C-alpha positions as a printed Julia matrix, in Angstrom:
252×3 Matrix{Float64}:
 186.88  204.97  95.41
 183.46  204.26  96.93
 180.76  203.05  94.57
 178.02  205.45  95.62
 175.03  206.77  93.67
 176.87  210.07  93.2
 179.94  208.31  91.81
 177.82  206.33  89.35
 175.86  209.37  88.14
 178.94  211.55  87.71
 180.99  208.87  85.94
 178.05  207.92  83.71
 177.55  211.57  82.7
 181.26  211.98  81.96
 181.39  208.86  79.78
 178.28  210.03  77.92
 179.91  213.43  77.28
 183.15  211.86  76.03
 181.15  209.46  73.82
 179.24  212.41  72.36
 182.53  214.15  71.53
 183.74  210.89  69.98
 180.74  210.7   67.68
 180.72  214.39  66.78
 184.42  215.06  66.2
 186.05  211.64  65.9
 187.88  211.92  69.22
 190.61  214.02  70.71
 188.5   215.92  73.23
 188.25  213.33  76.0
 190.05  215.72  78.32
 186.87  217.83  78.44
 185.03  214.99  80.18
 187.88  213.87  82.4
 187.46  216.7   84.96
 183.92  215.42  85.55
 185.23  211.95  86.42
 187.92  213.5   88.61
 185.22  214.93  90.85
 184.64  211.47  92.31
 188.01  209.7   91.99
 191.74  210.37  91.73
 193.33  210.88  88.27
 195.04  207.48  88.09
 191.85  205.62  89.01
 189.99  207.73  86.43
 192.58  206.79  83.82
 192.17  203.1   84.6
 188.39  203.43  84.41
 188.38  205.28  81.11
 191.06  203.39  79.18
 188.9   200.29  78.43
 185.83  202.51  77.92
 187.7   204.41  75.22
 188.16  201.11  73.37
 184.42  200.43  73.64
 183.7   203.91  72.26
 186.06  203.2   69.36
 184.26  199.98  68.47
 180.91  201.78  68.42
 182.35  204.73  66.48
 183.67  202.41  63.74
 180.04  201.86  62.77
 179.8   205.52  61.77
 183.34  206.49  60.78
 183.9   203.89  58.07
 187.06  203.35  55.97
 185.77  205.79  53.34
 186.26  208.59  55.9
 189.9   207.77  56.67
 192.74  209.79  55.14
 195.15  206.92  54.59
 198.15  209.03  53.5
 197.96  211.03  56.73
 197.4   207.98  58.91
 200.43  206.28  57.35
 202.53  209.22  58.53
 200.88  209.69  61.92
 200.53  206.18  63.31
 204.21  205.13  63.63
 204.92  208.19  65.78
 201.81  207.49  67.84
 203.01  203.98  68.7
 206.49  205.18  69.65
 205.04  208.07  71.67
 202.76  205.81  73.69
 205.66  203.49  74.43
 207.83  206.37  75.6
 204.98  207.88  77.63
 204.47  204.57  79.43
 208.15  203.96  80.11
 208.62  207.49  81.49
 205.21  207.82  83.15
 206.65  208.2   86.64
 209.52  210.46  85.5
 207.88  212.99  83.17
 206.7   216.24  84.74
 203.01  216.12  83.81
 202.56  219.73  84.93
 205.22  221.1   82.58
 203.9   219.03  79.69
 200.38  220.36  80.3
 201.54  223.98  80.34
 203.67  223.55  77.2
 200.85  221.89  75.26
 198.43  224.59  76.42
 200.72  227.37  75.23
 201.32  225.78  71.82
 197.61  225.1   71.35
 196.54  228.63  72.28
 199.11  230.13  69.89
 197.91  227.83  67.1
 194.24  228.72  67.65
 195.06  232.42  68.03
 196.85  232.46  64.68
 193.86  230.77  63.01
 191.28  233.15  64.4
 193.62  236.09  63.77
 193.96  235.03  60.15
 190.23  235.21  59.52
 189.16  231.78  60.76
 188.94  230.34  57.25
 189.19  226.68  56.26
 192.49  226.37  54.42
 193.98  223.65  52.26
 197.7   223.24  52.85
 199.99  220.41  51.72
 200.79  217.66  54.19
 204.23  217.58  55.75
 205.95  214.34  56.69
 208.07  215.85  59.51
 205.04  217.64  61.0
 202.94  214.47  60.81
 205.62  212.37  62.52
 206.05  215.01  65.23
 202.28  215.29  65.72
 201.82  211.53  65.98
 204.69  211.18  68.45
 203.6   214.1   70.63
 200.01  212.89  70.63
 201.21  209.43  71.68
 203.12  210.79  74.67
 200.34  213.12  75.83
 197.52  210.6   75.34
 199.43  208.07  77.44
 200.39  210.54  80.14
 197.13  212.48  80.46
 194.52  211.27  77.91
 195.16  214.56  76.08
 196.44  213.55  72.67
 193.89  215.66  70.78
 195.72  219.01  70.43
 198.88  217.73  68.64
 196.78  215.76  66.16
 194.41  218.68  65.53
 197.31  221.08  65.04
 198.47  218.84  62.19
 195.14  217.85  60.63
 193.08  221.06  60.77
 195.34  223.11  58.46
 195.0   220.41  55.78
 191.39  221.47  55.17
 190.06  217.91  55.02
 186.31  217.49  54.55
 184.48  217.35  57.85
 183.8   213.62  57.43
 187.43  212.91  56.5
 188.7   214.93  59.45
 186.45  213.13  61.94
 187.05  209.69  60.41
 190.83  210.1   60.36
 190.82  211.35  63.94
 188.58  208.46  64.94
 190.84  205.76  63.52
 193.96  207.45  64.91
 192.58  207.27  68.44
 191.14  203.8   67.87
 194.7   202.57  67.34
 196.07  204.67  70.21
 193.42  203.62  72.7
 193.87  199.94  71.85
 197.61  200.21  72.5
 197.42  202.2   75.74
 194.55  200.25  77.39
 196.79  197.51  78.82
 199.5   199.91  80.09
 196.88  202.05  81.82
 195.3   199.02  83.46
 198.78  198.0   84.64
 199.39  201.46  86.11
 195.95  201.87  87.7
 195.27  198.24  88.75
 191.47  198.85  88.99
 189.7   197.4   92.02
 186.51  195.35  91.73
 184.26  198.36  92.28
 185.98  200.2   89.43
 185.25  197.28  87.1
 181.63  197.38  88.24
 181.44  201.09  87.5
 183.05  200.45  84.14
 180.31  197.96  83.25
 177.61  200.45  84.22
 179.21  203.24  82.18
 179.28  201.02  79.1
 175.55  201.67  78.8
 176.19  205.38  78.12
 178.4   204.8   75.1
 176.06  203.76  72.23
 173.63  206.66  72.75
 176.45  209.16  73.31
 178.3   208.25  70.12
 175.09  208.16  68.07
 173.93  211.57  69.28
 177.38  213.0   68.58
 177.3   211.57  65.07
 173.87  213.09  64.47
 175.17  216.43  65.72
 178.11  216.15  63.32
 175.66  215.72  60.45
 173.98  219.02  61.28
 177.23  221.0   61.17
 178.55  222.57  58.0
 182.23  222.39  57.08
 183.06  225.82  58.5
 180.91  225.23  61.59
 182.74  222.0   62.36
 186.14  223.66  62.04
 185.06  226.57  64.23
 183.77  224.08  66.81
 187.04  222.14  66.75
 189.15  225.27  67.18
 186.88  226.48  69.97
 187.14  223.12  71.73
 190.9   223.34  71.42
 190.73  226.56  73.44
 188.74  224.76  76.15
 191.22  221.88  76.08
 194.2   224.24  76.3
 192.7   226.13  79.24
 192.08  222.82  81.03
 195.7   221.76  80.41
 196.93  225.15  81.59
 194.87  224.87  84.77
 196.17  221.35  85.44
 199.76  222.47  85.0
 199.62  225.7   86.97
 197.52  224.31  89.82
 199.89  221.35  90.03
 202.86  223.66  90.57
 200.97  225.88  93.03
 199.52  222.92  94.94
């Protein structure tokens, strides 16, 4: 990767976009900003660049998504699977077929969103399920380690619970705070960032505080139903991106 003005501008814009999503929705939609970074570097280098920046975003986001916004019963069920999933994703990083995983996650996500919109797009309140939570945490752990795309499995579990918009964002935020802290070192080991990547990382740090703050302000302007509609709509975008990654990988 060459540290040119174009590279800096594109990476800075991508980090700002991901930070905005972090502040607005608590996390889980980083994959929307990743294609922007991939315009100027290969996916592994992008992963190494973003992994520490995700941790910085988490530290800033903790200022807004405080413990009062965390759903502790759900986190207690989700986090063990997340840890195991990240470990498995790291150990099998070179073996797993990233293309097949992307296509499978895209299909599941599109079916989930289609059922919600087909059912009237209403905010529901359903009881939590221990098996579903464990499966969601584990699947999110694998996909966040493999492709920074752990958002869909978590959303598929959390959205049907009908949590308040603050509780949904806060729970998502802490979930990915834990996940990003665990996967930062493995990603740095896999990517082995060069000196110019570390320089770019330092520059992109400047985009994080404003991005998270603006996202948090945007969150405050959304009603409960608006936030849920936005999350489901973003899941469609995420699924289409995963589908494109998978299909183009097989065709290429």
